[in-house]
N, C-alpha and C positions, 0 to 999 in steps of 0.2 A: 503494500500499500504506500510506503513512503516514496517509492519511485514515481508512482502516479501523482503524488502530492507535489513533488518537485516538478513534474511535467506540467501540472495545472498552473503552478506558480509561474513557470517560464512562459507559458502562452498568455497568461494574464499580463505579465510585464510587456511582452512583446506587442499585445494588442494596445496596451496603454501607450506605448511608444508611438504607434501608428496613428493614435488619435490626435496627435499634435496639430495636424493640419486639417482636421475634420471640418467640413464647411459650416456646420451649426456651432462650432465652438468646442473647445476641449472640455470645458466643464460639463456641458450637455453630454458629450461622448462618455467621459468618465463615470458620470452617474448612471447612465444606462448600461454601461458595461459592468459596473459593480453590481447593479440589481440583477442583471442576467446571471452573473457568477453566484450571488447569494441564493438565488432560487434553486440552484443545483447543488448548495453547500452541504446538504444532508445526505447526498448519495453515498452508499457504501459497497454497491455492487460494481465490481471492476469493469464489467461489460457496459454498464450504463455511464461510468466515468469515461471509457473509451469513446462511447457515442458522443459524449459531450465535448471531448477533445477534438473529435472529427469534425464537429460542427464549427468549433472555434477556428480550426484550420480553414474550413470553408469561408467563414466570415473574414478571416485575415485576408484571404485571396480576394474576396469582394471589395474590401476597403482598399487594397493596393490597386485593384482595377479602377476603382473611383479615382484615385489620385492620378493614375496614368491617363485616364480620360480627361481629367481636369487639365492636366499638363498639355496633352495633345491639342486641346481645344484653344488654349492660350497661345501656343505656337502657331497654330493654323490662323488665328486672328492676326498675329504679327506679320507673317509672312506670305499669306494668300490674299490678294486683293479682292475686295468684295465678299469676303467669307464672313 
């Protein structure tokens, strides 16, 4: 169980780090992330914890995609006339 605990903490910290540039603000992101993790805090089954970690990894990829899209749109506005 302790290995899963460290994995959950690692994912939580990684997601917090990604939230620095969130469009609605870091505080909004942090509170929503904290609430989501607290809802799953009482899980004791390793399979359920693994499912939660898989969802967290999916969410991390979604946030990264959001940032890449934001960067793409900004660059496109700068360099493509009429975009």
